N, CA, C and O atoms as a GROMACS GRO file, in nm:
protein
  652
    1MET      N    1   9.066  11.022  11.822
    1MET     CA    2   9.205  11.055  11.846
    1MET      C    3   9.282  11.035  11.716
    1MET      O    4   9.226  10.997  11.613
    2GLY      N    5   9.408  11.061  11.722
    2GLY     CA    6   9.492  11.049  11.604
    2GLY      C    7   9.555  11.183  11.572
    2GLY      O    8   9.548  11.276  11.652
    3LEU      N    9   9.616  11.192  11.457
    3LEU     CA   10   9.688  11.312  11.416
    3LEU      C   11   9.589  11.426  11.393
    3LEU      O   12   9.503  11.417  11.306
    4PRO      N   13   9.601  11.534  11.470
    4PRO     CA   14   9.506  11.645  11.455
    4PRO      C   15   9.511  11.704  11.313
    4PRO      O   16   9.618  11.732  11.260
    5GLY      N   17   9.395  11.722  11.254
    5GLY     CA   18   9.384  11.786  11.123
    5GLY      C   19   9.416  11.699  11.004
    5GLY      O   20   9.417  11.749  10.892
    6LEU      N   21   9.442  11.568  11.024
    6LEU     CA   22   9.475  11.481  10.911
    6LEU      C   23   9.362  11.484  10.808
    6LEU      O   24   9.246  11.457  10.840
    7ALA      N   25   9.399  11.516  10.682
    7ALA     CA   26   9.300  11.526  10.577
    7ALA      C   27   9.322  11.427  10.464
    7ALA      O   28   9.232  11.407  10.382
    8GLY      N   29   9.438  11.364  10.456
    8GLY     CA   30   9.464  11.269  10.349
    8GLY      C   31   9.611  11.263  10.314
    8GLY      O   32   9.694  11.324  10.382
    9VAL      N   33   9.644  11.189  10.208
    9VAL     CA   34   9.780  11.176  10.160
    9VAL      C   35   9.807  11.289  10.061
    9VAL      O   36   9.730  11.310   9.968
   10ASP      N   37   9.916  11.362  10.082
   10ASP     CA   38   9.952  11.473   9.994
   10ASP      C   39  10.036  11.426   9.875
   10ASP      O   40  10.006  11.460   9.761
   11HIS      N   41  10.141  11.348   9.902
   11HIS     CA   42  10.226  11.298   9.794
   11HIS      C   43  10.304  11.177   9.842
   11HIS      O   44  10.310  11.147   9.961
   12VAL      N   45  10.364  11.108   9.746
   12VAL     CA   46  10.453  10.996   9.773
   12VAL      C   47  10.588  11.031   9.713
   12VAL      O   48  10.597  11.065   9.595
   13GLY      N   49  10.693  11.022   9.793
   13GLY     CA   50  10.827  11.052   9.745
   13GLY      C   51  10.908  10.925   9.731
   13GLY      O   52  10.898  10.835   9.815
   14PHE      N   53  10.989  10.917   9.625
   14PHE     CA   54  11.081  10.804   9.610
   14PHE      C   55  11.203  10.848   9.531
   14PHE      O   56  11.198  10.943   9.452
   15THR      N   57  11.312  10.776   9.554
   15THR     CA   58  11.440  10.807   9.492
   15THR      C   59  11.466  10.710   9.378
   15THR      O   60  11.440  10.590   9.389
   16VAL      N   61  11.517  10.764   9.268
   16VAL     CA   62  11.547  10.684   9.149
   16VAL      C   63  11.693  10.704   9.110
   16VAL      O   64  11.754  10.804   9.150
   17PRO      N   65  11.751  10.612   9.033
   17PRO     CA   66  11.889  10.629   8.990
   17PRO      C   67  11.905  10.729   8.875
   17PRO      O   68  12.013  10.785   8.856
   18ASP      N   69  11.798  10.752   8.799
   18ASP     CA   70  11.806  10.838   8.680
   18ASP      C   71  11.672  10.910   8.662
   18ASP      O   72  11.572  10.848   8.626
   19LEU      N   73  11.673  11.041   8.687
   19LEU     CA   74  11.548  11.118   8.679
   19LEU      C   75  11.488  11.121   8.539
   19LEU      O   76  11.366  11.119   8.524
   20GLU      N   77  11.572  11.125   8.437
   20GLU     CA   78  11.518  11.131   8.301
   20GLU      C   79  11.451  10.998   8.264
   20GLU      O   80  11.348  10.997   8.196
   21GLN      N   81  11.508  10.886   8.307
   21GLN     CA   82  11.446  10.756   8.285
   21GLN      C   83  11.312  10.750   8.359
   21GLN      O   84  11.212  10.703   8.304
   22ALA      N   85  11.311  10.798   8.483
   22ALA     CA   86  11.188  10.799   8.561
   22ALA      C   87  11.083  10.889   8.497
   22ALA      O   88  10.965  10.854   8.490
   23ARG      N   89  11.127  11.005   8.451
   23ARG     CA   90  11.033  11.098   8.386
   23ARG      C   91  10.972  11.033   8.262
   23ARG      O   92  10.851  11.043   8.240
   24ALA      N   93  11.053  10.969   8.181
   24ALA     CA   94  11.001  10.904   8.059
   24ALA      C   95  10.900  10.796   8.097
   24ALA      O   96  10.794  10.786   8.034
   25PHE      N   97  10.930  10.714   8.198
   25PHE     CA   98  10.839  10.608   8.238
   25PHE      C   99  10.710  10.666   8.295
   25PHE      O  100  10.600  10.624   8.255
   26LEU      N  101  10.721  10.761   8.386
   26LEU     CA  102  10.602  10.816   8.451
   26LEU      C  103  10.512  10.891   8.353
   26LEU      O  104  10.390  10.882   8.360
   27VAL      N  105  10.573  10.965   8.260
   27VAL     CA  106  10.496  11.045   8.165
   27VAL      C  107  10.454  10.963   8.043
   27VAL      O  108  10.336  10.955   8.010
   28ASP      N  109  10.551  10.901   7.976
   28ASP     CA  110  10.524  10.835   7.848
   28ASP      C  111  10.453  10.700   7.863
   28ASP      O  112  10.374  10.663   7.777
   29VAL      N  113  10.481  10.627   7.971
   29VAL     CA  114  10.420  10.495   7.988
   29VAL      C  115  10.297  10.504   8.078
   29VAL      O  116  10.188  10.459   8.040
   30LEU      N  117  10.313  10.563   8.198
   30LEU     CA  118  10.200  10.566   8.290
   30LEU      C  119  10.101  10.679   8.261
   30LEU      O  120   9.984  10.670   8.297
   31GLY      N  121  10.147  10.785   8.196
   31GLY     CA  122  10.057  10.895   8.164
   31GLY      C  123  10.046  11.002   8.270
   31GLY      O  124   9.952  11.081   8.270
   32CYS      N  125  10.143  11.005   8.362
   32CYS     CA  126  10.144  11.112   8.462
   32CYS      C  127  10.180  11.244   8.395
   32CYS      O  128  10.232  11.246   8.283
   33GLU      N  129  10.152  11.352   8.462
   33GLU     CA  130  10.183  11.486   8.411
   33GLU      C  131  10.302  11.541   8.489
   33GLU      O  132  10.299  11.549   8.611
   34TYR      N  133  10.408  11.581   8.416
   34TYR     CA  134  10.522  11.648   8.479
   34TYR      C  135  10.473  11.785   8.526
   34TYR      O  136  10.408  11.856   8.450
   35VAL      N  137  10.505  11.822   8.650
   35VAL     CA  138  10.457  11.949   8.705
   35VAL      C  139  10.570  12.050   8.717
   35VAL      O  140  10.561  12.159   8.659
   36TYR      N  141  10.677  12.017   8.791
   36TYR     CA  142  10.792  12.109   8.804
   36TYR      C  143  10.910  12.038   8.866
   36TYR      O  144  10.899  11.925   8.914
   37SER      N  145  11.026  12.107   8.865
   37SER     CA  146  11.150  12.055   8.924
   37SER      C  147  11.207  12.154   9.022
   37SER      O  148  11.181  12.274   9.014
   38LEU      N  149  11.285  12.103   9.116
   38LEU     CA  150  11.360  12.184   9.212
   38LEU      C  151  11.499  12.123   9.227
   38LEU      O  152  11.519  12.005   9.200
   39GLY      N  153  11.593  12.205   9.271
   39GLY     CA  154  11.726  12.155   9.302
   39GLY      C  155  11.831  12.215   9.211
   39GLY      O  156  11.799  12.282   9.113
   40PRO      N  157  11.956  12.190   9.244
   40PRO     CA  158  12.009  12.095   9.342
   40PRO      C  159  12.005  12.151   9.485
   40PRO      O  160  11.994  12.272   9.507
   41PHE      N  161  12.014  12.058   9.582
   41PHE     CA  162  12.021  12.092   9.723
   41PHE      C  163  12.151  12.035   9.779
   41PHE      O  164  12.170  11.914   9.784
   42ILE      N  165  12.240  12.125   9.822
   42ILE     CA  166  12.371  12.088   9.874
   42ILE      C  167  12.392  12.166  10.003
   42ILE      O  168  12.369  12.286  10.009
   43HIS      N  169  12.438  12.096  10.108
   43HIS     CA  170  12.466  12.162  10.236
   43HIS      C  171  12.602  12.118  10.286
   43HIS      O  172  12.640  12.002  10.269
   44ASP      N  173  12.674  12.210  10.349
   44ASP     CA  174  12.805  12.173  10.405
   44ASP      C  175  12.799  12.163  10.557
   44ASP      O  176  12.902  12.168  10.624
   45ASP      N  177  12.680  12.150  10.610
   45ASP     CA  178  12.662  12.132  10.754
   45ASP      C  179  12.585  12.002  10.775
   45ASP      O  180  12.592  11.912  10.691
   46ASP      N  181  12.512  11.989  10.884
   46ASP     CA  182  12.439  11.866  10.914
   46ASP      C  183  12.292  11.872  10.872
   46ASP      O  184  12.212  11.788  10.913
   47TRP      N  185  12.256  11.970  10.790
   47TRP     CA  186  12.117  11.992  10.750
   47TRP      C  187  12.056  11.867  10.685
   47TRP      O  188  11.944  11.828  10.720
   48MET      N  189  12.127  11.804  10.593
   48MET     CA  190  12.072  11.688  10.521
   48MET      C  191  12.040  11.572  10.617
   48MET      O  192  11.938  11.506  10.603
   49ARG      N  193  12.128  11.548  10.715
   49ARG     CA  194  12.102  11.441  10.811
   49ARG      C  195  11.988  11.481  10.904
   49ARG      O  196  11.898  11.401  10.932
   50GLU      N  197  11.991  11.605  10.951
   50GLU     CA  198  11.890  11.652  11.047
   50GLU      C  199  11.750  11.653  10.987
   50GLU      O  200  11.654  11.613  11.054
   51HIS      N  201  11.737  11.697  10.863
   51HIS     CA  202  11.604  11.715  10.803
   51HIS      C  203  11.558  11.600  10.714
   51HIS      O  204  11.437  11.577  10.701
   52LEU      N  205  11.652  11.526  10.653
   52LEU     CA  206  11.614  11.422  10.558
   52LEU      C  207  11.665  11.283  10.596
   52LEU      O  208  11.637  11.185  10.527
   53ASN      N  209  11.741  11.274  10.705
   53ASN     CA  210  11.795  11.147  10.753
   53ASN      C  211  11.883  11.079  10.649
   53ASN      O  212  11.878  10.957  10.634
   54VAL      N  213  11.963  11.158  10.576
   54VAL     CA  214  12.059  11.105  10.480
   54VAL      C  215  12.199  11.151  10.522
   54VAL      O  216  12.213  11.233  10.613
   55HIS      N  217  12.302  11.098  10.455
   55HIS     CA  218  12.440  11.137  10.484
   55HIS      C  219  12.452  11.290  10.472
   55HIS      O  220  12.393  11.349  10.382
   56PRO      N  221  12.528  11.354  10.564
   56PRO     CA  222  12.537  11.501  10.561
   56PRO      C  223  12.595  11.557  10.431
   56PRO      O  224  12.568  11.672  10.397
   57ARG      N  225  12.674  11.477  10.358
   57ARG     CA  226  12.730  11.524  10.231
   57ARG      C  227  12.647  11.478  10.111
   57ARG      O  228  12.689  11.494   9.997
   58ALA      N  229  12.531  11.422  10.136
   58ALA     CA  230  12.442  11.383  10.026
   58ALA      C  231  12.404  11.507   9.946
   58ALA      O  232  12.384  11.615  10.002
   59VAL      N  233  12.394  11.489   9.817
   59VAL     CA  234  12.352  11.597   9.728
   59VAL      C  235  12.224  11.550   9.659
   59VAL      O  236  12.222  11.447   9.591
   60MET      N  237  12.119  11.626   9.677
   60MET     CA  238  11.996  11.598   9.603
   60MET      C  239  12.010  11.675   9.472
   60MET      O  240  11.990  11.796   9.468
   61ARG      N  241  12.046  11.603   9.366
   61ARG     CA  242  12.071  11.667   9.238
   61ARG      C  243  11.949  11.744   9.190
   61ARG      O  244  11.959  11.859   9.147
   62GLN      N  245  11.835  11.680   9.197
   62GLN     CA  246  11.712  11.744   9.152
   62GLN      C  247  11.595  11.659   9.197
   62GLN      O  248  11.610  11.540   9.225
   63LEU      N  249  11.480  11.720   9.203
   63LEU     CA  250  11.358  11.645   9.227
   63LEU      C  251  11.254  11.695   9.127
   63LEU      O  252  11.250  11.812   9.092
   64HIS      N  253  11.171  11.602   9.084
   64HIS     CA  254  11.061  11.634   8.992
   64HIS      C  255  10.930  11.600   9.062
   64HIS      O  256  10.921  11.503   9.137
   65PHE      N  257  10.830  11.682   9.035
   65PHE     CA  258  10.694  11.652   9.080
   65PHE      C  259  10.610  11.610   8.960
   65PHE      O  260  10.618  11.670   8.853
   66PHE      N  261  10.528  11.506   8.981
   66PHE     CA  262  10.438  11.454   8.878
   66PHE      C  263  10.300  11.438   8.938
   66PHE      O  264  10.285  11.403   9.054
   67ARG      N  265  10.198  11.464   8.857
   67ARG     CA  266  10.060  11.438   8.895
   67ARG      C  267  10.012  11.318   8.815
   67ARG      O  268  10.032  11.311   8.694
   68CYS      N  269   9.950  11.222   8.883
   68CYS     CA  270   9.893  11.104   8.817
   68CYS      C  271   9.743  11.106   8.838
   68CYS      O  272   9.696  11.103   8.951
   69GLY      N  273   9.670  11.112   8.731
   69GLY     CA  274   9.525  11.125   8.743
   69GLY      C  275   9.495  11.258   8.811
   69GLY      O  276   9.565  11.357   8.789
   70ASN      N  277   9.393  11.260   8.894
   70ASN     CA  278   9.359  11.386   8.960
   70ASN      C  279   9.393  11.382   9.108
   70ASN      O  280   9.350  11.470   9.182
   71GLN      N  281   9.471  11.280   9.154
   71GLN     CA  282   9.497  11.270   9.296
   71GLN      C  283   9.644  11.260   9.331
   71GLN      O  284   9.698  11.349   9.397
   72ALA      N  285   9.711  11.155   9.288
   72ALA     CA  286   9.845  11.127   9.339
   72ALA      C  287   9.949  11.223   9.283
   72ALA      O  288   9.951  11.253   9.164
   73ILE      N  289  10.032  11.268   9.369
   73ILE     CA  290  10.148  11.347   9.330
   73ILE      C  291  10.271  11.267   9.368
   73ILE      O  292  10.283  11.223   9.483
   74PHE      N  293  10.363  11.247   9.274
   74PHE     CA  294  10.489  11.180   9.302
   74PHE      C  295  10.599  11.285   9.310
   74PHE      O  296  10.613  11.369   9.221
   75GLU      N  297  10.678  11.279   9.417
   75GLU     CA  298  10.797  11.362   9.434
   75GLU      C  299  10.915  11.268   9.413
   75GLU      O  300  10.942  11.183   9.498
   76VAL      N  301  10.985  11.284   9.302
   76VAL     CA  302  11.087  11.188   9.261
   76VAL      C  303  11.225  11.254   9.270
   76VAL      O  304  11.250  11.359   9.211
   77PHE      N  305  11.314  11.189   9.346
   77PHE     CA  306  11.446  11.243   9.377
   77PHE      C  307  11.556  11.169   9.303
   77PHE      O  308  11.543  11.051   9.270
   78GLN      N  309  11.667  11.240   9.277
   78GLN     CA  310  11.791  11.178   9.236
   78GLN      C  311  11.900  11.232   9.327
   78GLN      O  312  11.924  11.353   9.331
   79TYR      N  313  11.967  11.143   9.399
   79TYR     CA  314  12.072  11.179   9.494
   79TYR      C  315  12.208  11.128   9.448
   79TYR      O  316  12.218  11.033   9.371
   80GLU      N  317  12.311  11.194   9.499
   80GLU     CA  318  12.447  11.142   9.502
   80GLU      C  319  12.485  11.147   9.648
   80GLU      O  320  12.469  11.251   9.713
   81ALA      N  321  12.536  11.035   9.702
   81ALA     CA  322  12.567  11.034   9.844
   81ALA      C  323  12.666  10.924   9.877
   81ALA      O  324  12.662  10.816   9.819
   82PRO      N  325  12.756  10.952   9.973
   82PRO     CA  326  12.838  10.843  10.026
   82PRO      C  327  12.746  10.742  10.095
   82PRO      O  328  12.642  10.780  10.149
   83GLU      N  329  12.783  10.616  10.095
   83GLU     CA  330  12.707  10.512  10.166
   83GLU      C  331  12.565  10.495  10.113
   83GLU      O  332  12.474  10.458  10.187
   84ARG      N  333  12.545  10.524   9.984
   84ARG     CA  334  12.412  10.516   9.926
   84ARG      C  335  12.384  10.375   9.876
   84ARG      O  336  12.463  10.319   9.799
   85GLY      N  337  12.274  10.316   9.921
   85GLY     CA  338  12.233  10.186   9.872
   85GLY      C  339  12.170  10.199   9.735
   85GLY      O  340  12.108  10.300   9.704
   86THR      N  341  12.186  10.096   9.653
   86THR     CA  342  12.130  10.103   9.518
   86THR      C  343  12.031   9.990   9.490
   86THR      O  344  11.968   9.988   9.384
   87GLY      N  345  12.017   9.895   9.582
   87GLY     CA  346  11.925   9.784   9.560
   87GLY      C  347  11.783   9.821   9.598
   87GLY      O  348  11.760   9.902   9.689
   88GLN      N  349  11.686   9.762   9.528
   88GLN     CA  350  11.546   9.782   9.561
   88GLN      C  351  11.505   9.684   9.670
   88GLN      O  352  11.534   9.565   9.658
   89PRO      N  353  11.437   9.732   9.776
   89PRO     CA  354  11.390   9.636   9.877
   89PRO      C  355  11.275   9.554   9.821
   89PRO      O  356  11.191   9.604   9.746
   90ALA      N  357  11.272   9.427   9.860
   90ALA     CA  358  11.158   9.342   9.826
   90ALA      C  359  11.044   9.378   9.920
   90ALA      O  360  11.067   9.437  10.025
   91ASN      N  361  10.922   9.342   9.884
   91ASN     CA  362  10.809   9.368   9.974
   91ASN      C  363  10.831   9.307  10.111
   91ASN      O  364  10.782   9.360  10.210
   92SER      N  365  10.904   9.196  10.117
   92SER     CA  366  10.928   9.128  10.244
   92SER      C  367  11.038   9.193  10.327
   92SER      O  368  11.055   9.158  10.444
   93ASP      N  369  11.114   9.287  10.269
   93ASP     CA  370  11.220   9.358  10.343
   93ASP      C  371  11.161   9.470  10.425
   93ASP      O  372  11.059   9.529  10.389
   94VAL      N  373  11.226   9.500  10.538
   94VAL     CA  374  11.188   9.620  10.613
   94VAL      C  375  11.209   9.739  10.520
   94VAL      O  376  11.315   9.751  10.459
   95GLY      N  377  11.111   9.824  10.507
   95GLY     CA  378  11.117   9.935  10.412
   95GLY      C  379  11.066   9.898  10.274
   95GLY      O  380  11.061   9.983  10.185
   96GLY      N  381  11.029   9.772  10.256
   96GLY     CA  382  10.971   9.731  10.129
   96GLY      C  383  10.842   9.810  10.105
   96GLY      O  384  10.774   9.850  10.199
   97HIS      N  385  10.810   9.832   9.980
   97HIS     CA  386  10.696   9.919   9.948
   97HIS      C  387  10.652   9.895   9.805
   97HIS      O  388  10.719   9.826   9.728
   98HIS      N  389  10.539   9.950   9.772
   98HIS     CA  390  10.492   9.958   9.635
   98HIS      C  391  10.393  10.073   9.627
   98HIS      O  392  10.340  10.119   9.728
   99VAL      N  393  10.369  10.120   9.506
   99VAL     CA  394  10.270  10.224   9.480
   99VAL      C  395  10.158  10.161   9.400
   99VAL      O  396  10.183  10.105   9.293
  100ALA      N  397  10.036  10.169   9.450
  100ALA     CA  398   9.921  10.109   9.382
  100ALA      C  399   9.846  10.217   9.303
  100ALA      O  400   9.814  10.324   9.356
  101LEU      N  401   9.818  10.187   9.178
  101LEU     CA  402   9.744  10.277   9.089
  101LEU      C  403   9.611  10.213   9.055
  101LEU      O  404   9.606  10.096   9.016
  102TYR      N  405   9.503  10.288   9.071
  102TYR     CA  406   9.371  10.236   9.039
  102TYR      C  407   9.344  10.254   8.889
  102TYR      O  408   9.371  10.360   8.833
  103VAL      N  409   9.292  10.149   8.825
  103VAL     CA  410   9.250  10.155   8.684
  103VAL      C  411   9.108  10.101   8.673
  103VAL      O  412   9.066  10.017   8.752
  104GLN      N  413   9.035  10.150   8.574
  104GLN     CA  414   8.897  10.105   8.552
  104GLN      C  415   8.893   9.965   8.494
  104GLN      O  416   8.810   9.883   8.534
  105ASP      N  417   8.983   9.936   8.399
  105ASP     CA  418   8.983   9.808   8.328
  105ASP      C  419   9.121   9.744   8.342
  105ASP      O  420   9.214   9.779   8.269
  106LEU      N  421   9.133   9.652   8.435
  106LEU     CA  422   9.263   9.592   8.466
  106LEU      C  423   9.321   9.517   8.346
  106LEU      O  424   9.440   9.531   8.317
  107ASP      N  425   9.241   9.439   8.277
  107ASP     CA  426   9.292   9.360   8.165
  107ASP      C  427   9.346   9.450   8.054
  107ASP      O  428   9.450   9.421   7.996
  108ARG      N  429   9.276   9.557   8.026
  108ARG     CA  430   9.322   9.651   7.924
  108ARG      C  431   9.453   9.718   7.967
  108ARG      O  432   9.544   9.735   7.885
  109ALA      N  433   9.463   9.756   8.095
  109ALA     CA  434   9.585   9.820   8.146
  109ALA      C  435   9.703   9.724   8.142
  109ALA      O  436   9.814   9.764   8.108
  110VAL      N  437   9.681   9.598   8.178
  110VAL     CA  438   9.788   9.498   8.174
  110VAL      C  439   9.835   9.474   8.031
  110VAL      O  440   9.955   9.467   8.005
  111ALA      N  441   9.742   9.463   7.939
  111ALA     CA  442   9.779   9.445   7.797
  111ALA      C  443   9.862   9.564   7.749
  111ALA      O  444   9.960   9.545   7.676
  112TYR      N  445   9.825   9.684   7.789
  112TYR     CA  446   9.900   9.805   7.752
  112TYR      C  447  10.043   9.797   7.807
  112TYR      O  448  10.139   9.824   7.734
  113LEU      N  449  10.058   9.761   7.936
  113LEU     CA  450  10.192   9.752   7.994
  113LEU      C  451  10.277   9.651   7.919
  113LEU      O  452  10.394   9.676   7.892
  114HIS      N  453  10.219   9.536   7.885
  114HIS     CA  454  10.293   9.435   7.808
  114HIS      C  455  10.340   9.494   7.674
  114HIS      O  456  10.454   9.473   7.634
  115LYS      N  457  10.252   9.568   7.605
  115LYS     CA  458  10.290   9.629   7.476
  115LYS      C  459  10.400   9.732   7.493
  115LYS      O  460  10.478   9.755   7.401
  116GLN      N  461  10.408   9.795   7.610
  116GLN     CA  462  10.512   9.894   7.637
  116GLN      C  463  10.643   9.829   7.682
  116GLN      O  464  10.742   9.899   7.706
  117GLY      N  465  10.645   9.698   7.696
  117GLY     CA  466  10.765   9.628   7.737
  117GLY      C  467  10.790   9.630   7.887
  117GLY      O  468  10.901   9.604   7.932
  118VAL      N  469  10.687   9.662   7.965
  118VAL     CA  470  10.699   9.668   8.110
  118VAL      C  471  10.689   9.526   8.167
  118VAL      O  472  10.607   9.446   8.122
  119ARG      N  473  10.774   9.495   8.265
  119ARG     CA  474  10.770   9.363   8.329
  119ARG      C  475  10.652   9.358   8.426
  119ARG      O  476  10.651   9.426   8.529
  120VAL      N  477  10.554   9.275   8.392
  120VAL     CA  478  10.437   9.252   8.476
  120VAL      C  479  10.461   9.121   8.550
  120VAL      O  480  10.501   9.022   8.490
  121LEU      N  481  10.437   9.121   8.681
  121LEU     CA  482  10.467   9.004   8.764
  121LEU      C  483  10.345   8.912   8.772
  121LEU      O  484  10.252   8.938   8.849
  122GLY      N  485  10.346   8.809   8.693
  122GLY     CA  486  10.237   8.712   8.695
  122GLY      C  487  10.112   8.764   8.625
  122GLY      O  488  10.117   8.857   8.545
  123ARG      N  489  10.002   8.700   8.658
  123ARG     CA  490   9.872   8.735   8.599
  123ARG      C  491   9.788   8.801   8.708
  123ARG      O  492   9.815   8.781   8.827
  124PRO      N  493   9.688   8.878   8.671
  124PRO     CA  494   9.603   8.940   8.772
  124PRO      C  495   9.543   8.838   8.869
  124PRO      O  496   9.506   8.727   8.830
  125THR      N  497   9.536   8.878   8.994
  125THR     CA  498   9.484   8.796   9.102
  125THR      C  499   9.353   8.855   9.152
  125THR      O  500   9.341   8.976   9.166
  126ALA      N  501   9.255   8.769   9.178
  126ALA     CA  502   9.128   8.812   9.236
  126ALA      C  503   9.137   8.798   9.387
  126ALA      O  504   9.170   8.691   9.438
  127SER      N  505   9.108   8.906   9.457
  127SER     CA  506   9.113   8.904   9.604
  127SER      C  507   8.993   8.831   9.660
  127SER      O  508   8.890   8.817   9.593
  128THR      N  509   9.006   8.786   9.785
  128THR     CA  510   8.896   8.721   9.855
  128THR      C  511   8.876   8.791   9.989
  128THR      O  512   8.949   8.885  10.022
  129GLY      N  513   8.778   8.747  10.064
  129GLY     CA  514   8.752   8.806  10.196
  129GLY      C  515   8.703   8.948  10.183
  129GLY      O  516   8.626   8.979  10.092
  130PRO      N  517   8.745   9.037  10.273
  130PRO     CA  518   8.697   9.175  10.272
  130PRO      C  519   8.728   9.250  10.141
  130PRO      O  520   8.659   9.345  10.106
  131SER      N  521   8.835   9.206  10.070
  131SER     CA  522   8.872   9.272   9.944
  131SER      C  523   8.810   9.206   9.821
  131SER      O  524   8.844   9.243   9.709
  132GLU      N  525   8.721   9.109   9.840
  132GLU     CA  526   8.656   9.044   9.727
  132GLU      C  527   8.594   9.149   9.636
  132GLU      O  528   8.533   9.245   9.684
  133GLY      N  529   8.608   9.131   9.506
  133GLY     CA  530   8.563   9.230   9.409
  133GLY      C  531   8.681   9.305   9.349
  133GLY      O  532   8.667   9.374   9.248
  134GLN      N  533   8.796   9.293   9.412
  134GLN     CA  534   8.918   9.359   9.364
  134GLN      C  535   9.005   9.260   9.289
  134GLN      O  536   9.015   9.143   9.327
  135ARG      N  537   9.066   9.306   9.182
  135ARG     CA  538   9.170   9.232   9.110
  135ARG      C  539   9.294   9.320   9.109
  135ARG      O  540   9.284   9.443   9.108
  136TRP      N  541   9.410   9.256   9.110
  136TRP     CA  542   9.535   9.332   9.117
  136TRP      C  543   9.650   9.256   9.051
  136TRP      O  544   9.643   9.135   9.033
  137VAL      N  545   9.755   9.331   9.016
  137VAL     CA  546   9.878   9.272   8.962
  137VAL      C  547   9.992   9.372   8.984
  137VAL      O  548   9.972   9.494   8.974
  138TYR      N  549  10.111   9.321   9.014
  138TYR     CA  550  10.230   9.404   9.031
  138TYR      C  551  10.303   9.419   8.898
  138TYR      O  552  10.294   9.332   8.810
  139PHE      N  553  10.376   9.530   8.884
  139PHE     CA  554  10.467   9.550   8.771
  139PHE      C  555  10.585   9.631   8.819
  139PHE      O  556  10.580   9.693   8.925
  140LEU      N  557  10.693   9.630   8.740
  140LEU     CA  558  10.816   9.696   8.780
  140LEU      C  559  10.849   9.815   8.691
  140LEU      O  560  10.834   9.809   8.569
  141ALA      N  561  10.894   9.923   8.754
  141ALA     CA  562  10.949  10.036   8.682
  141ALA      C  563  11.085   9.995   8.625
  141ALA      O  564  11.142   9.896   8.672
  142PRO      N  565  11.139  10.067   8.528
  142PRO     CA  566  11.269  10.030   8.471
  142PRO      C  567  11.381  10.021   8.574
  142PRO      O  568  11.478   9.948   8.554
  143TRP      N  569  11.371  10.093   8.684
  143TRP     CA  570  11.474  10.090   8.788
  143TRP      C  571  11.444   9.986   8.895
  143TRP      O  572  11.516   9.977   8.994
  144GLY      N  573  11.337   9.907   8.878
  144GLY     CA  574  11.307   9.796   8.967
  144GLY      C  575  11.203   9.824   9.074
  144GLY      O  576  11.163   9.732   9.146
  145MET      N  577  11.157   9.948   9.087
  145MET     CA  578  11.057   9.980   9.189
  145MET      C  579  10.926   9.909   9.157
  145MET      O  580  10.885   9.899   9.041
  146GLN      N  581  10.860   9.860   9.263
  146GLN     CA  582  10.735   9.787   9.247
  146GLN      C  583  10.615   9.881   9.244
  146GLN      O  584  10.600   9.968   9.330
  147PHE      N  585  10.531   9.862   9.145
  147PHE     CA  586  10.403   9.930   9.133
  147PHE      C  587  10.296   9.822   9.128
  147PHE      O  588  10.326   9.705   9.104
  148GLU      N  589  10.172   9.861   9.152
  148GLU     CA  590  10.061   9.768   9.146
  148GLU      C  591   9.946   9.835   9.072
  148GLU      O  592   9.922   9.955   9.088
  149LEU      N  593   9.875   9.757   8.993
  149LEU     CA  594   9.748   9.802   8.936
  149LEU      C  595   9.638   9.734   9.017
  149LEU      O  596   9.646   9.614   9.043
  150VAL      N  597   9.537   9.810   9.056
  150VAL     CA  598   9.421   9.754   9.125
  150VAL      C  599   9.295   9.803   9.055
  150VAL      O  600   9.291   9.912   8.999
  151SER      N  601   9.192   9.719   9.059
  151SER     CA  602   9.064   9.757   9.001
  151SER      C  603   8.953   9.688   9.079
  151SER      O  604   8.961   9.568   9.107
  152TYR      N  605   8.851   9.763   9.112
  152TYR     CA  606   8.733   9.708   9.180
  152TYR      C  607   8.612   9.794   9.142
  152TYR      O  608   8.555   9.863   9.226
  153PRO      N  609   8.574   9.787   9.013
  153PRO     CA  610   8.467   9.872   8.963
  153PRO      C  611   8.333   9.851   9.032
  153PRO      O  612   8.251   9.943   9.037
  154GLY      N  613   8.309   9.732   9.086
  154GLY     CA  614   8.184   9.707   9.160
  154GLY      C  615   8.201   9.724   9.310
  154GLY      O  616   8.110   9.690   9.386
  155GLY      N  617   8.314   9.775   9.353
  155GLY     CA  618   8.343   9.791   9.494
  155GLY      C  619   8.404   9.665   9.554
  155GLY      O  620   8.411   9.561   9.488
  156LYS      N  621   8.445   9.676   9.677
  156LYS     CA  622   8.501   9.562   9.751
  156LYS      C  623   8.395   9.513   9.850
  156LYS      O  624   8.304   9.587   9.886
  157ALA      N  625   8.409   9.389   9.894
  157ALA     CA  626   8.312   9.329   9.985
  157ALA      C  627   8.293   9.414  10.110
  157ALA      O  628   8.180   9.433  10.155
  158PHE      N  629   8.401   9.466  10.168
  158PHE     CA  630   8.385   9.543  10.292
  158PHE      C  631   8.310   9.673  10.268
  158PHE      O  632   8.242   9.722  10.358
  159ASP      N  633   8.321   9.730  10.148
  159ASP     CA  634   8.244   9.851  10.114
  159ASP      C  635   8.097   9.817  10.100
  159ASP      O  636   8.012   9.891  10.150
  160ARG      N  637   8.066   9.707  10.033
  160ARG     CA  638   7.928   9.667  10.013
  160ARG      C  639   7.862   9.629  10.146
  160ARG      O  640   7.744   9.657  10.168
  161ALA      N  641   7.939   9.564  10.234
  161ALA     CA  642   7.886   9.521  10.364
  161ALA      C  643   7.854   9.640  10.454
  161ALA      O  644   7.762   9.632  10.535
  162SER      N  645   7.928   9.749  10.440
  162SER     CA  646   7.907   9.864  10.529
  162SER      C  647   7.802   9.961  10.477
  162SER      O  648   7.760  10.052  10.548
  163SER      N  649   7.757   9.942  10.350
  163SER     CA  650   7.657  10.036  10.297
  163SER      C  651   7.517   9.987  10.305
  163SER      O  652   7.424  10.057  10.264
   0.00000   0.00000   0.00000
């Protein structure tokens, strides 16, 4: 059972305060590929609330699509809207989130982020239990969004146990 035809994750969308800042970070620091832009999207009816669950007078100034590696696509928005929140939710908040990026060599990736001036949260942590074999660390985008680096080149315990 479940969602008929589910084949995987297509993209992850998130809103940023400044698309050019986000583009520079995603392309120049993370190495994503800019793909294309759309917008602006402005409606004078209830379309924005009905379809996107935002204020009806919200304006989506533009959105950019980025490809990271050969899988993840990021759909990145910049809005202007009445009643728009500007704070980043913590992981413990309802709606809290992060985007995890897989890397082959975690220590090398962390050293690179430090050289780029990116705020890395603590030191890499080794997982235990079913995720044993994985190491991970969080870092922040310039606008405060949480990202994570993960690496498990030898697989995770639950993968080894099932094979």
